[in-house]
C-alpha positions in Angstrom: 16.9 5.6 9.8 14.1 4.2 11.9 13.5 4.3 15.6 10.5 2.0 16.3 9.0 2.3 19.8 6.0 0.6 21.4 3.4 3.4 21.6 2.8 4.4 25.1 0.4 7.1 26.5 2.9 8.2 29.1 6.2 8.4 27.1 4.4 9.7 24.0 1.6 11.7 25.7 2.5 15.0 23.8 3.1 13.6 20.4 1.5 15.1 17.3 1.5 13.8 13.8 1.9 15.9 10.7 -0.6 14.3 8.2 0.3 16.4 5.2 1.8 14.7 2.2 5.1 15.8 0.6 8.4 14.4 -0.6 10.0 15.6 2.7 7.6 13.3 4.6 8.8 10.3 2.6 5.8 10.2 0.2 7.7 10.2 -3.0 8.0 6.4 -3.5 6.9 5.0 -6.8 4.6 2.3 -5.2 3.2 0.9 -2.0 1.8 -2.4 -0.9 -2.0 -2.9 -0.8 -4.4 -5.4 0.7 -7.4 -7.1 -1.0 -9.9 -5.1 1.1 -8.9 -1.9 -0.7 -8.7 -3.2 -4.2 -11.9 -1.6 -5.3 -10.9 1.8 -4.0 -7.3 1.5 -5.3 -8.3 0.5 -8.9 -10.3 3.7 -9.3 -7.0 5.7 -9.2 -3.9 3.5 -9.5 -2.6 0.6 -11.6 -2.4 -2.6 -9.6 0.5 -5.0 -10.1 2.4 -7.8 -8.3 6.1 -7.7 -7.5 8.6 -9.9 -5.6 9.8 -8.6 -2.3 13.6 -8.3 -2.7 14.3 -9.6 0.8 11.8 -12.5 1.1 11.3 -13.4 -2.6 7.5 -13.5 -1.9 5.0 -11.9 -4.2 3.2 -8.7 -3.1 0.3 -6.7 -4.4 1.1 -3.0 -5.1 -0.3 0.3 -6.3 1.9 2.0 -8.8 2.5 5.8 -8.5 5.3 6.5 -11.0 7.9 5.2 -13.4 11.1 6.2 -11.5 12.2 4.8 -8.2 11.5 8.0 -6.2 8.6 9.3 -8.2 5.0 9.7 -7.0 3.1 11.5 -9.8 0.1 11.9 -7.5 2.1 14.1 -5.2 1.8 17.9 -6.0 2.5 21.1 -4.3 -0.9 21.0 -2.8 -0.7 17.5 -1.5 -1.8 14.1 -2.7 -3.9 14.4 -5.8 -6.3 11.5 -5.5 -9.5 10.7 -3.6 -8.1 7.5 -2.1 -4.8 7.0 -0.4 -3.7 3.4 0.2 -3.7 2.2 3.8 0.1 1.6 4.0 0.5 5.3 3.3 -2.3 6.4 5.6 -0.8 4.5 8.6 2.6 6.3 8.6 4.5 6.8 10.9 2.7 4.0 12.8 3.3 0.3 12.2 2.4 -3.1 13.6 4.8 -4.8 16.0 4.3 -8.0 18.0 4.6 -8.5 21.8 4.5 -11.7 23.8 1.4 -11.8 26.0 0.0 -14.4 28.4 -3.5 -15.2 27.2 -5.2 -17.9 29.3 -1.9 -19.3 30.3 -0.6 -19.5 26.7 2.2 -17.2 25.5 1.2 -15.6 22.2 2.6 -12.9 19.9 -0.1 -10.3 19.8 0.0 -7.3 17.4 0.6 -3.9 19.1 1.0 -0.4 17.8 4.5 0.9 17.3 5.6 4.3 16.1 8.7 5.4 14.1 10.1 8.2 16.2 12.6 9.2 13.5 9.8 9.9 11.1 9.6 13.6 10.0 5.9 13.5 10.7 6.5 13.1 14.5 6.6 16.3 16.6 5.0 18.0 19.6 3.7 21.2 18.0 1.7 20.6 14.9 -0.8 18.1 13.5 -3.1 15.4 14.9 -2.8 14.6 18.7 -2.1 10.9 19.4 -3.5 10.9 22.9 -6.1 13.0 24.7 -5.0 15.2 27.6 -6.2 12.6 30.2 -4.3 9.8 28.4 -7.0 8.2 26.3 -6.7 7.5 22.6 -7.5 10.3 20.3 -10.0 9.8 17.5 -7.1 10.0 15.1 -5.2 7.1 16.9 -8.4 5.0 16.9 -8.6 5.5 13.1 -5.0 4.5 12.7 -5.5 1.4 14.9 -8.3 0.4 12.6 -6.1 0.9 9.5 -3.3 -1.2 11.1 -5.7 -4.0 11.9 -6.9 -4.0 8.3 -3.4 -4.2 7.0 -2.4 -6.9 9.5 -5.4 -9.0 8.6 -4.8 -8.3 4.9 -1.3 -9.8 4.8 -2.7 -13.4 5.1 -5.5 -12.6 2.6 -3.0 -11.4 0.1 -0.9 -14.5 0.6 -3.8 -16.9 0.0 -4.8 -15.0 -3.1 -1.3 -15.1 -4.6 -0.9 -18.7 -3.6 -4.0 -19.6 -5.6 -2.9 -17.6 -8.6 0.5 -19.3 -8.6 -1.0 -22.7 -8.2 -3.0 -22.1 -11.4 -0.1 -20.4 -13.1 -2.1 -17.2 -13.6 0.8 -14.7 -13.0 3.1 -13.5 -15.8 6.0 -11.0 -15.8 5.3 -7.7 -17.6 7.5 -4.8 -18.6 6.0 -1.3 -19.0 7.5 0.7 -21.8 6.6 4.4 -22.1 7.7 7.1 -24.5 6.8 10.6 -23.4 6.0 13.7 -25.4 9.6 15.0 -25.0 11.1 11.8 -26.3 12.1 10.4 -23.0 11.7 6.6 -22.7 11.0 4.7 -19.5 11.1 0.9 -19.1 9.7 -0.4 -15.8 10.6 -4.1 -15.2 10.2 -6.5 -12.3 6.4 -6.4 -12.3 3.9 -9.2 -12.7 0.3 -9.2 -13.7 -2.6 -11.6 -14.4 -2.2 -13.9 -17.4 -5.5 -13.0 -19.0 -5.5 -15.7 -21.7 -5.1 -18.4 -19.1 -8.0 -16.9 -17.0 -10.2 -17.0 -20.1 -9.3 -20.7 -20.5 -10.4 -21.6 -17.0 -13.6 -23.6 -16.6 -15.3 -26.0 -14.2 -14.1 -26.3 -10.7 -11.1 -24.0 -11.2 -13.3 -21.1 -12.4 -16.0 -21.8 -9.8 -13.4 -21.8 -7.0 -12.0 -18.4 -8.1 -15.5 -17.0 -8.2 -16.6 -18.3 -4.8 -13.5 -17.0 -3.1 -14.0 -13.5 -4.6 -10.8 -13.8 -6.5 -12.3 -13.5 -10.0 -13.7 -10.1 -9.1 -10.2 -9.1 -7.9 -8.7 -10.3 -11.2 -11.1 -8.1 -13.1 -10.2 -5.1 -10.9 -6.5 -5.6 -11.6 -7.2 -5.7 -15.3 -9.4 -2.6 -15.2 -6.8 -0.7 -13.1 -4.2 -0.8 -15.9 -6.1 1.9 -17.8 -4.5 4.3 -15.2 -1.1 3.8 -16.8 -2.3 6.3 -19.4 -3.1 8.7 -16.6 0.4 8.3 -15.2 1.8 9.1 -18.6 -0.3 12.2 -18.8 0.9 13.3 -15.3 4.5 12.7 -16.3 4.1 14.7 -19.5 2.5 17.7 -17.6 5.3 17.5 -15.0 7.9 17.7 -17.8 6.2 20.7 -19.3 6.4 22.6 -15.9 10.1 21.7 -15.6 
């Protein structure tokens, strides 16, 4: 369930946010969306893939955490075991909403901060304060606002990147097949990645365009990130040994 409310320093003056990571906080998903601005940090820890949103049919960029639907192999008893946590995880339980505002006589939909009041992170006793006693934004909320802005801006950047890849037919479906030490087999379908052979065949204006837009670097980061699939397998094997 979700209960999204426009964040307000009066109605929500006493709110605190539990920033610990655990399955009970909803952190056990096997992937999350990412934006281009964090590709360099993400590829240092997680495999990067593309997937189609089941509701919109549009491609998205994701960081992969596990092989099963509710499996985050970076989530341990001591928290999240990686030096970088994607922005769409960091921002919880906050999200971007839009509100009509009159700007110079023109009605526009402006992004505003909302909060999911049904999130298990929301309470009034423990965690980071959202507002200061006098009503101003806490340092934590300022950080969250910056994260939300990066995500909001990043949606359009991701779309432009994917549109370019699709136009040049540089995406291809991929199925990840894994066999663990105990004989278990996992097959993860529905993912897409870069068609590396077609990238290698690019030349002239097409190659130059990708480079100038910074997309060629992102393509290389995606390819490099796939080495972390072996790390996911190692984490899965260690988890099976404990169980």
